[in-house]
N, CA, C and O of each residue as an XYZ file, in Angstrom:
328
protein
N     345.033    158.685    148.104
C     343.564    158.765    149.135
C     344.399    158.194    150.384
O     343.631    157.849    151.283
N     345.948    157.969    150.737
C     346.465    157.856    151.445
C     347.088    158.818    152.117
O     347.625    158.711    153.220
N     346.986    160.038    151.239
C     347.597    161.530    151.577
C     346.845    162.215    151.941
O     347.094    163.221    152.604
N     345.915    161.899    151.653
C     344.682    163.179    151.709
C     344.078    162.340    153.442
O     344.271    163.076    154.411
N     343.783    161.717    153.588
C     343.410    161.082    154.857
C     344.109    161.761    156.383
O     343.663    161.904    157.521
N     345.268    162.037    155.796
C     346.097    162.480    156.764
C     346.095    163.389    156.910
O     346.303    163.678    158.088
N     345.914    164.390    156.109
C     345.667    165.907    155.731
C     344.904    166.147    157.284
O     345.724    166.530    158.118
N     343.536    165.998    157.805
C     342.393    166.588    159.077
C     343.599    166.674    159.990
O     344.367    167.570    160.340
N     343.421    165.079    160.290
C     344.659    164.951    161.562
C     345.881    166.278    161.379
O     345.871    167.232    162.157
N     346.598    166.196    160.578
C     347.821    167.253    160.481
C     347.327    168.569    160.754
O     348.084    169.267    161.429
N     346.111    169.141    160.352
C     345.715    170.085    159.967
C     345.472    170.509    161.471
O     346.118    171.483    161.857
N     344.464    169.783    162.523
C     344.226    169.725    163.537
C     345.382    169.561    164.408
O     345.205    170.210    165.439
N     346.701    168.833    164.393
C     347.550    169.407    164.996
C     347.944    170.529    164.895
O     348.390    171.077    165.903
N     347.897    171.344    163.436
C     348.798    172.601    163.292
C     348.139    173.036    164.322
O     348.855    173.366    165.267
N     346.628    173.190    164.513
C     345.495    174.378    165.169
C     346.191    173.976    166.487
O     346.928    174.851    166.944
N     346.122    173.060    167.048
C     346.299    172.963    168.388
C     347.888    173.680    169.042
O     348.071    174.175    170.155
N     348.845    173.517    167.943
C     350.193    173.660    167.904
C     349.926    175.750    168.267
O     350.413    176.341    169.230
N     349.264    176.233    167.433
C     349.325    177.926    167.260
C     348.022    177.907    168.845
O     347.926    178.815    169.670
N     347.370    176.865    168.835
C     346.207    177.708    170.300
C     347.325    177.489    171.103
O     347.469    178.478    171.822
N     348.198    176.636    171.318
C     348.930    175.949    172.859
C     350.733    177.356    172.759
O     351.334    177.756    173.755
N     350.994    177.635    171.647
C     351.898    178.781    171.545
C     351.774    180.095    171.482
O     352.558    180.999    171.773
N     350.422    180.093    170.963
C     350.277    181.605    170.520
C     348.895    182.036    170.738
O     348.330    182.705    169.872
N     348.093    181.588    172.222
C     347.039    182.111    172.294
C     346.323    183.018    172.000
O     345.182    182.799    171.593
N     346.891    184.451    172.153
C     346.706    185.913    171.890
C     346.222    186.103    170.150
O     345.572    187.001    169.617
N     346.642    185.262    169.761
C     346.412    185.711    168.157
C     345.309    185.323    167.644
O     345.084    185.299    166.434
N     344.645    185.037    168.399
C     343.094    184.761    168.087
C     342.411    186.370    167.876
O     341.888    187.011    166.965
N     342.682    186.520    168.964
C     342.606    188.338    168.897
C     343.066    189.200    167.528
O     342.389    189.848    166.728
N     343.763    189.069    167.564
C     344.170    189.863    165.983
C     343.831    189.922    164.807
O     344.360    190.657    163.973
N     342.696    188.976    164.558
C     341.826    189.874    163.590
C     340.865    190.388    163.289
O     340.146    190.175    162.313
N     340.754    191.206    164.209
C     339.868    191.903    164.866
C     339.748    193.196    164.076
O     338.717    193.843    163.895
N     341.640    193.615    163.398
C     341.430    194.683    163.010
C     341.069    195.038    161.857
O     341.221    196.172    161.404
N     340.529    194.045    161.248
C     340.431    193.345    159.624
C     338.965    193.255    159.452
O     338.673    192.060    159.425
N     338.066    193.892    159.342
C     336.604    193.932    159.645
C     335.982    194.139    158.656
O     335.151    193.419    158.102
N     336.494    195.506    158.285
C     335.965    196.218    157.039
C     335.585    195.148    155.116
O     336.266    194.356    154.465
N     334.778    195.500    155.001
C     334.259    194.882    153.948
C     335.721    195.053    152.741
O     336.158    196.097    152.257
N     336.224    193.582    152.514
C     337.049    193.762    151.265
C     337.073    194.405    149.525
O     337.866    195.111    148.903
N     335.820    193.762    149.200
C     334.884    194.265    147.733
C     333.592    195.117    148.683
O     332.615    194.558    149.181
N     333.838    196.244    148.740
C     332.854    197.484    149.168
C     331.833    197.452    147.885
O     332.433    197.132    146.858
N     330.584    197.679    147.714
C     329.877    198.236    146.374
C     328.553    198.401    147.027
O     328.382    198.691    148.211
N     327.227    198.093    145.742
C     326.371    198.028    146.332
C     325.725    196.703    145.951
O     325.195    196.426    144.875
N     325.859    195.964    146.989
C     325.314    194.527    146.701
C     323.868    194.662    147.216
O     323.593    195.555    148.017
N     322.962    193.816    146.785
C     321.893    193.644    147.416
C     321.814    192.298    148.094
O     321.803    191.308    147.364
N     321.753    192.126    149.542
C     321.708    190.908    150.020
C     320.434    190.195    150.595
O     320.308    189.033    150.983
N     319.613    191.120    150.544
C     317.730    190.818    150.854
C     317.816    191.283    151.887
O     318.735    192.069    152.119
N     316.884    190.950    152.851
C     316.233    191.532    154.182
C     315.574    190.554    155.303
O     314.626    189.773    155.229
N     316.095    190.761    155.940
C     315.518    189.659    157.106
C     313.868    189.250    157.163
O     313.402    190.302    156.724
N     313.564    189.024    157.232
C     312.259    188.704    157.378
C     311.887    188.834    158.928
O     312.606    188.718    159.921
N     310.124    189.194    158.765
C     309.308    189.660    159.329
C     308.710    189.082    160.008
O     307.777    189.713    160.504
N     308.841    187.762    160.391
C     308.060    186.675    161.436
C     308.261    185.596    160.102
O     309.037    185.874    159.188
N     307.388    184.228    160.125
C     307.804    183.119    159.610
C     307.364    183.649    158.486
O     306.712    184.686    158.369
N     307.882    182.618    157.301
C     307.964    182.343    155.883
C     306.310    181.439    155.517
O     306.014    180.265    155.740
N     305.622    182.377    154.989
C     304.282    182.113    154.782
C     304.185    180.794    153.359
O     304.977    180.579    152.442
N     303.150    180.269    153.638
C     302.809    179.157    152.348
C     303.541    179.649    150.773
O     304.412    178.891    150.346
N     303.313    180.464    150.221
C     303.387    180.811    148.583
C     304.901    180.686    148.841
O     305.606    179.853    148.271
N     305.376    181.644    149.808
C     307.000    181.393    149.434
C     307.824    180.255    150.074
O     309.023    180.394    149.833
N     307.507    179.087    150.877
C     307.805    178.271    151.440
C     307.846    177.510    149.412
O     308.730    177.405    148.561
N     306.764    177.261    149.458
C     306.216    176.433    148.078
C     307.214    176.979    146.898
O     307.788    176.343    146.014
N     307.218    177.999    147.112
C     308.162    178.781    146.113
C     309.782    178.301    145.603
O     310.516    178.141    144.627
N     309.680    178.213    147.153
C     311.671    177.952    147.664
C     311.626    176.591    147.342
O     312.446    176.281    146.478
N     311.023    175.808    147.707
C     310.368    173.913    147.423
C     310.551    173.745    146.068
O     311.505    172.997    145.851
N     309.867    174.256    144.813
C     309.789    174.298    143.667
C     311.266    174.366    142.762
O     311.640    173.636    141.844
N     311.921    175.510    143.390
C     312.944    175.691    142.983
C     314.497    175.176    143.457
O     315.622    175.323    142.980
N     313.860    174.390    144.836
C     315.416    173.700    145.208
C     315.242    172.465    144.432
O     316.176    171.952    143.816
N     313.496    171.760    144.470
C     313.559    170.606    143.539
C     314.173    171.089    142.169
O     315.302    170.666    141.921
N     313.783    171.629    141.571
C     314.432    172.495    140.139
C     315.834    171.733    140.145
O     316.234    170.769    139.492
N     316.627    172.784    141.449
C     318.007    172.544    141.367
C     318.393    171.323    141.567
O     319.273    170.958    140.788
N     318.008    170.464    142.430
C     318.145    168.990    142.436
C     318.138    168.196    141.314
O     318.959    167.294    141.149
N     317.038    168.542    140.324
C     316.586    167.567    139.491
C     317.863    167.838    138.038
O     318.247    166.967    137.258
N     318.305    169.399    138.064
C     319.369    169.854    137.700
C     320.208    169.215    137.388
O     320.585    168.710    136.331
N     320.670    169.247    138.827
C     322.287    168.285    139.488
C     322.064    167.051    138.804
O     322.794    166.773    137.852
N     321.030    166.168    139.207
C     320.958    165.075    139.131
C     320.871    164.561    136.984
O     321.376    163.542    136.512
N     320.462    165.136    136.553
C     320.691    165.135    135.052
C     322.102    165.327    134.617
O     322.880    164.545    134.070
N     322.240    166.595    135.008
C     323.893    166.580    135.024
C     325.046    165.605    135.103
O     325.952    165.368    134.303
N     324.686    164.985    136.584
C     325.531    164.076    136.740
C     325.229    162.435    136.233
O     326.091    161.561    136.312
N     324.058    162.242    135.788
C     323.773    161.182    135.177
C     324.215    161.379    133.452
O     324.674    160.498    132.725
N     323.890    162.936    133.051
C     324.842    162.980    131.866
C     326.821    162.264    132.000
O     327.516    161.517    131.313
N     326.992    162.990    133.180
C     328.583    163.043    133.145
C     329.154    161.461    133.081
O     330.132    160.990    132.500
N     327.918    160.726    134.094
C     328.297    158.918    134.696
C     328.421    158.825    133.035
O     329.581    158.593    132.693
N     327.423    158.964    131.863
C     327.134    158.408    131.019
C     328.265    158.032    129.770
O     328.502    156.990    129.160
N     328.956    159.703    129.697
C     329.947    159.945    128.901
C     331.176    159.433    129.616
O     332.083    159.059    128.871
N     331.331    159.366    130.599
C     332.323    157.835    131.401
C     332.518    156.695    130.451
O     333.642    156.258    130.204
N     331.217    156.122    129.817
C     330.948    154.390    129.902
C     331.677    154.471    128.193
O     331.817    153.443    127.532
């Protein structure tokens, strides 16, 4: 833990060093905007207005199910360690 706590400040120092000594580097990434894994992926569609009550309820049920499964998995993991 003593080493891990030093990582964020070290990364901030490296970031600041790069920003000070290579100010234009941030603009060099713009040439590589192509999709690195092209394919026929379905990413969904944008909504046309606010979410309806039925969709909200369905999402809440799914969220709660995921949370419950994570909690059960965590409890099993904790009990195995005892």
